[in-house]
DRENPA-3360 file (N, C-alpha, C; in nm, 2 decimals, always signed):
BEGIN
1 = MPYPEELV = -3.70/+14.14/+2.92/-3.57/+14.16/+2.99/-3.59/+14.22/+3.12 ~ -3.53/+14.17/+3.23/-3.55/+14.22/+3.36/-3.48/+14.36/+3.38 ~ -3.54/+14.44/+3.47/-3.48/+14.56/+3.50/-3.34/+14.54/+3.56 ~ -3.25/+14.63/+3.55/-3.12/+14.62/+3.61/-3.13/+14.60/+3.77 ~ -3.05/+14.52/+3.82/-3.06/+14.49/+3.97/-3.04/+14.62/+4.05 ~ -2.96/+14.71/+4.00/-2.94/+14.83/+4.08/-3.06/+14.92/+4.09 ~ -3.15/+14.90/+3.99/-3.28/+14.98/+3.99/-3.38/+14.92/+4.09 ~ -3.38/+14.78/+4.09/-3.48/+14.72/+4.18/-3.44/+14.70/+4.32;
9 = KPMREELT = -3.31/+14.71/+4.34/-3.25/+14.68/+4.48/-3.33/+14.76/+4.59 ~ -3.35/+14.89/+4.57/-3.43/+14.96/+4.68/-3.57/+14.91/+4.69 ~ -3.63/+14.87/+4.58/-3.77/+14.81/+4.59/-3.77/+14.68/+4.67 ~ -3.66/+14.60/+4.65/-3.65/+14.48/+4.73/-3.63/+14.51/+4.87 ~ -3.55/+14.61/+4.90/-3.51/+14.64/+5.04/-3.62/+14.70/+5.12 ~ -3.72/+14.76/+5.05/-3.84/+14.81/+5.12/-3.90/+14.70/+5.20 ~ -3.90/+14.58/+5.15/-3.96/+14.46/+5.22/-3.86/+14.39/+5.30 ~ -3.74/+14.36/+5.24/-3.64/+14.28/+5.32/-3.59/+14.36/+5.44;
17 = GIGVKELK = -3.59/+14.49/+5.43/-3.55/+14.58/+5.54/-3.64/+14.57/+5.66 ~ -3.76/+14.52/+5.64/-3.86/+14.51/+5.75/-3.87/+14.36/+5.79 ~ -3.78/+14.28/+5.74/-3.78/+14.14/+5.78/-3.85/+14.04/+5.69 ~ -3.90/+14.09/+5.58/-3.96/+14.00/+5.48/-3.86/+13.92/+5.41 ~ -3.88/+13.78/+5.41/-3.78/+13.69/+5.34/-3.79/+13.70/+5.19 ~ -3.68/+13.71/+5.12/-3.68/+13.72/+4.98/-3.66/+13.58/+4.93 ~ -3.75/+13.53/+4.83/-3.74/+13.40/+4.77/-3.70/+13.43/+4.62 ~ -3.58/+13.37/+4.58/-3.53/+13.41/+4.45/-3.54/+13.29/+4.35;
25 = DAAEVDAF = -3.57/+13.17/+4.40/-3.58/+13.06/+4.30/-3.69/+12.96/+4.35 ~ -3.72/+12.87/+4.26/-3.83/+12.77/+4.29/-3.81/+12.69/+4.42 ~ -3.68/+12.65/+4.44/-3.66/+12.57/+4.56/-3.68/+12.65/+4.69 ~ -3.65/+12.78/+4.69/-3.68/+12.86/+4.81/-3.83/+12.88/+4.83 ~ -3.90/+12.90/+4.72/-4.05/+12.91/+4.73/-4.11/+12.78/+4.79 ~ -4.06/+12.66/+4.73/-4.11/+12.53/+4.78/-4.08/+12.51/+4.93 ~ -3.96/+12.55/+4.97/-3.92/+12.54/+5.11/-4.01/+12.63/+5.20 ~ -4.04/+12.75/+5.16/-4.12/+12.84/+5.23/-4.26/+12.80/+5.24;
33 = LGVKSGTA = -4.32/+12.77/+5.12/-4.46/+12.73/+5.12/-4.49/+12.59/+5.14 ~ -4.38/+12.51/+5.15/-4.40/+12.37/+5.18/-4.43/+12.34/+5.33 ~ -4.41/+12.44/+5.41/-4.45/+12.43/+5.55/-4.60/+12.45/+5.55 ~ -4.68/+12.35/+5.59/-4.82/+12.35/+5.58/-4.89/+12.39/+5.71 ~ -4.82/+12.43/+5.81/-4.88/+12.47/+5.94/-4.86/+12.62/+5.96 ~ -4.95/+12.68/+6.03/-4.94/+12.82/+6.06/-4.98/+12.91/+5.94 ~ -4.94/+13.03/+5.95/-4.98/+13.13/+5.85/-4.86/+13.19/+5.78 ~ -4.88/+13.23/+5.65/-4.77/+13.28/+5.57/-4.83/+13.38/+5.47;
41 = LVVVNSVC = -4.76/+13.49/+5.46/-4.80/+13.59/+5.36/-4.69/+13.59/+5.25 ~ -4.74/+13.59/+5.12/-4.65/+13.60/+5.01/-4.68/+13.73/+4.93 ~ -4.58/+13.82/+4.92/-4.60/+13.94/+4.85/-4.53/+13.93/+4.71 ~ -4.61/+13.94/+4.61/-4.56/+13.95/+4.47/-4.52/+14.09/+4.45 ~ -4.39/+14.12/+4.46/-4.35/+14.26/+4.44/-4.34/+14.30/+4.29 ~ -4.33/+14.43/+4.26/-4.32/+14.47/+4.13/-4.26/+14.61/+4.12 ~ -4.22/+14.65/+4.00/-4.16/+14.79/+3.98/-4.27/+14.89/+3.96 ~ -4.40/+14.85/+3.95/-4.50/+14.94/+3.91/-4.54/+15.04/+4.02;
49 = GCAAGAAR = -4.60/+15.15/+3.98/-4.64/+15.25/+4.07/-4.73/+15.21/+4.19 ~ -4.82/+15.12/+4.16/-4.91/+15.07/+4.27/-4.83/+14.99/+4.38 ~ -4.73/+14.92/+4.33/-4.64/+14.85/+4.43/-4.57/+14.95/+4.52 ~ -4.52/+15.05/+4.46/-4.44/+15.16/+4.53/-4.53/+15.24/+4.62 ~ -4.65/+15.28/+4.56/-4.74/+15.37/+4.63/-4.83/+15.31/+4.73 ~ -4.86/+15.18/+4.72/-4.96/+15.12/+4.80/-4.92/+14.98/+4.86 ~ -4.88/+14.89/+4.77/-4.85/+14.76/+4.82/-4.74/+14.75/+4.92 ~ -4.62/+14.79/+4.89/-4.51/+14.78/+4.98/-4.53/+14.86/+5.11;
57 = PGVALALK = -4.57/+14.98/+5.10/-4.60/+15.05/+5.23/-4.72/+15.00/+5.30 ~ -4.82/+14.95/+5.23/-4.93/+14.89/+5.30/-4.89/+14.76/+5.37 ~ -4.81/+14.68/+5.31/-4.76/+14.56/+5.38/-4.68/+14.60/+5.51 ~ -4.59/+14.70/+5.49/-4.51/+14.75/+5.61/-4.60/+14.79/+5.72 ~ -4.71/+14.86/+5.69/-4.80/+14.91/+5.80/-4.87/+14.79/+5.86 ~ -4.92/+14.70/+5.77/-5.00/+14.58/+5.82/-4.91/+14.49/+5.91 ~ -4.78/+14.48/+5.89/-4.69/+14.40/+5.97/-4.67/+14.46/+6.11 ~ -4.72/+14.58/+6.13/-4.71/+14.64/+6.26/-4.83/+14.61/+6.35;
65 = HASKPDRV = -4.93/+14.55/+6.28/-5.06/+14.51/+6.34/-5.04/+14.40/+6.45 ~ -5.12/+14.40/+6.55/-5.11/+14.30/+6.66/-5.12/+14.16/+6.60 ~ -5.21/+14.13/+6.51/-5.22/+14.00/+6.45/-5.14/+14.01/+6.32 ~ -5.06/+13.91/+6.30/-4.98/+13.90/+6.17/-4.94/+13.76/+6.14 ~ -4.90/+13.73/+6.02/-4.87/+13.59/+5.98/-4.74/+13.55/+6.06 ~ -4.73/+13.42/+6.07/-4.61/+13.36/+6.13/-4.48/+13.38/+6.04 ~ -4.51/+13.38/+5.91/-4.39/+13.40/+5.82/-4.44/+13.49/+5.70 ~ -4.34/+13.57/+5.65/-4.37/+13.66/+5.54/-4.26/+13.65/+5.44;
73 = ATVFAGQD = -4.29/+13.64/+5.31/-4.19/+13.63/+5.21/-4.23/+13.71/+5.09 ~ -4.14/+13.73/+5.00/-4.17/+13.81/+4.87/-4.09/+13.74/+4.76 ~ -4.16/+13.76/+4.64/-4.10/+13.72/+4.51/-4.11/+13.85/+4.43 ~ -4.02/+13.87/+4.33/-4.02/+13.99/+4.25/-4.05/+13.96/+4.11 ~ -4.18/+14.00/+4.07/-4.22/+13.98/+3.93/-4.13/+14.06/+3.83 ~ -4.10/+14.00/+3.72/-4.02/+14.06/+3.62/-3.87/+14.05/+3.65 ~ -3.84/+13.99/+3.77/-3.70/+13.98/+3.81/-3.66/+13.83/+3.83 ~ -3.73/+13.78/+3.93/-3.70/+13.64/+3.97/-3.81/+13.55/+3.92;
81 = TEAVAKAR = -3.80/+13.53/+3.78/-3.91/+13.46/+3.71/-3.94/+13.33/+3.76 ~ -3.84/+13.25/+3.79/-3.86/+13.11/+3.84/-3.94/+13.11/+3.97 ~ -3.90/+13.20/+4.06/-3.96/+13.21/+4.19/-4.11/+13.25/+4.18 ~ -4.13/+13.35/+4.10/-4.26/+13.41/+4.08/-4.35/+13.30/+4.02 ~ -4.31/+13.23/+3.92/-4.39/+13.12/+3.86/-4.42/+13.01/+3.96 ~ -4.33/+12.98/+4.04/-4.35/+12.87/+4.14/-4.45/+12.92/+4.25 ~ -4.43/+13.05/+4.29/-4.52/+13.10/+4.39/-4.66/+13.11/+4.34 ~ -4.68/+13.16/+4.21/-4.81/+13.17/+4.15/-4.88/+13.03/+4.14;
89 = GYFADFPP = -4.80/+12.93/+4.13/-4.85/+12.79/+4.12/-4.93/+12.75/+4.25 ~ -4.88/+12.81/+4.36/-4.95/+12.79/+4.49/-5.08/+12.86/+4.51 ~ -5.10/+12.97/+4.42/-5.23/+13.04/+4.42/-5.28/+13.05/+4.28 ~ -5.28/+12.94/+4.21/-5.32/+12.93/+4.07/-5.46/+12.96/+4.04 ~ -5.55/+12.95/+4.15/-5.69/+12.98/+4.13/-5.72/+13.13/+4.10 ~ -5.61/+13.21/+4.12/-5.63/+13.35/+4.10/-5.54/+13.39/+3.98 ~ -5.60/+13.48/+3.89/-5.52/+13.52/+3.78/-5.39/+13.59/+3.82 ~ -5.28/+13.57/+3.75/-5.15/+13.63/+3.78/-5.17/+13.78/+3.78;
97 = SSPSLALF = -5.11/+13.85/+3.88/-5.11/+13.99/+3.89/-4.99/+14.04/+3.98 ~ -4.94/+14.15/+3.94/-4.83/+14.21/+4.01/-4.86/+14.36/+4.03 ~ -4.85/+14.40/+4.15/-4.83/+14.33/+4.28/-4.95/+14.25/+4.32 ~ -4.93/+14.16/+4.41/-5.05/+14.09/+4.47/-5.00/+14.03/+4.60 ~ -5.10/+13.99/+4.69/-5.07/+13.95/+4.82/-5.15/+13.82/+4.85 ~ -5.08/+13.72/+4.89/-5.15/+13.59/+4.92/-5.13/+13.55/+5.06 ~ -5.24/+13.53/+5.14/-5.23/+13.49/+5.28/-5.27/+13.34/+5.28 ~ -5.18/+13.26/+5.34/-5.20/+13.12/+5.35/-5.22/+13.08/+5.50;
105 = KDGQVVHF = -5.31/+12.99/+5.52/-5.32/+12.93/+5.66/-5.32/+12.78/+5.64 ~ -5.23/+12.71/+5.71/-5.22/+12.57/+5.70/-5.21/+12.52/+5.56 ~ -5.13/+12.59/+5.47/-5.10/+12.56/+5.34/-5.21/+12.59/+5.23 ~ -5.32/+12.66/+5.28/-5.43/+12.69/+5.19/-5.44/+12.85/+5.18 ~ -5.47/+12.90/+5.06/-5.49/+13.04/+5.04/-5.62/+13.08/+5.11 ~ -5.62/+13.17/+5.20/-5.74/+13.21/+5.27/-5.78/+13.36/+5.24 ~ -5.68/+13.43/+5.18/-5.71/+13.57/+5.14/-5.62/+13.61/+5.03 ~ -5.67/+13.67/+4.93/-5.58/+13.71/+4.81/-5.62/+13.85/+4.77;
113 = VPRHAIEG = -5.52/+13.94/+4.75/-5.54/+14.07/+4.71/-5.47/+14.09/+4.58 ~ -5.54/+14.10/+4.47/-5.48/+14.12/+4.34/-5.45/+14.26/+4.31 ~ -5.38/+14.29/+4.20/-5.34/+14.42/+4.16/-5.46/+14.52/+4.16 ~ -5.57/+14.47/+4.09/-5.68/+14.57/+4.08/-5.74/+14.61/+4.21 ~ -5.72/+14.54/+4.32/-5.76/+14.58/+4.45/-5.66/+14.66/+4.52 ~ -5.54/+14.68/+4.46/-5.44/+14.76/+4.52/-5.43/+14.90/+4.45 ~ -5.45/+14.90/+4.32/-5.44/+15.02/+4.24/-5.54/+15.12/+4.29 ~ -5.49/+15.24/+4.30/-5.58/+15.35/+4.35/-5.60/+15.36/+4.50;
121 = KTPQQVAA = -5.55/+15.26/+4.57/-5.57/+15.26/+4.71/-5.45/+15.33/+4.78 ~ -5.47/+15.37/+4.90/-5.36/+15.42/+4.99/-5.30/+15.31/+5.06 ~ -5.18/+15.33/+5.11/-5.11/+15.23/+5.19/-5.20/+15.19/+5.31 ~ -5.27/+15.29/+5.37/-5.36/+15.26/+5.49/-5.47/+15.17/+5.45 ~ -5.53/+15.19/+5.33/-5.64/+15.10/+5.28/-5.59/+14.96/+5.26 ~ -5.47/+14.95/+5.20/-5.41/+14.81/+5.18/-5.39/+14.75/+5.32 ~ -5.33/+14.83/+5.41/-5.30/+14.78/+5.54/-5.42/+14.73/+5.62 ~ -5.53/+14.81/+5.60/-5.65/+14.78/+5.67/-5.71/+14.65/+5.62;
129 = ELSAAFDK = -5.71/+14.63/+5.49/-5.76/+14.50/+5.43/-5.67/+14.38/+5.48 ~ -5.54/+14.40/+5.48/-5.45/+14.29/+5.53/-5.47/+14.27/+5.68 ~ -5.48/+14.38/+5.75/-5.50/+14.36/+5.90/-5.63/+14.29/+5.93 ~ -5.73/+14.32/+5.86/-5.86/+14.25/+5.88/-5.84/+14.10/+5.85 ~ -5.77/+14.07/+5.74/-5.74/+13.92/+5.71/-5.66/+13.86/+5.82 ~ -5.56/+13.94/+5.87/-5.47/+13.88/+5.98/-5.56/+13.85/+6.10 ~ -5.65/+13.95/+6.13/-5.73/+13.93/+6.25/-5.81/+13.80/+6.24 ~ -5.86/+13.77/+6.12/-5.95/+13.66/+6.09/-5.87/+13.53/+6.09;
137 = HCGKAATG = -5.74/+13.53/+6.04/-5.67/+13.40/+6.01/-5.54/+13.38/+6.09 ~ -5.49/+13.49/+6.15/-5.36/+13.47/+6.22/-5.38/+13.50/+6.37 ~ -5.29/+13.44/+6.44/-5.28/+13.47/+6.59/-5.38/+13.38/+6.67 ~ -5.38/+13.40/+6.80/-5.46/+13.32/+6.89/-5.61/+13.33/+6.87 ~ -5.66/+13.45/+6.83/-5.80/+13.46/+6.82/-5.85/+13.43/+6.68 ~ -5.76/+13.38/+6.59/-5.80/+13.35/+6.45/-5.91/+13.24/+6.44 ~ -6.00/+13.26/+6.35/-6.10/+13.16/+6.32/-6.11/+13.14/+6.18 ~ -6.17/+13.04/+6.13/-6.19/+13.02/+5.99/-6.09/+12.93/+5.94;
% end
């Protein structure tokens, strides 16, 4: 049973408040990830402590970096079940985990951060990993 919307609303707004697009159903995920050019980051949000303590604030810090994806979206695990299942289908080579971060370039996953790589990390460590991936895959100087 999903958490009450009033409880998760602030968790959603941590990302939507900084311009991250929320995807709430399979059609929205397909529309977002169906664009096969450029770069996109998908954040699988969660109510867990590592989402609150590291993932969401780490994403917020990373999105201030000079290099960043063309588009950023989020799905909320345990809430928007259809959207999460559809998003995970796009990165099915990785075991499902919440939270997690998937960076796409031209429709392919080029970097993935699972929950176990977020747990116990600071927001700055998460941001540093994402920023390094952004430098490698996003923007004018991107290679790979």
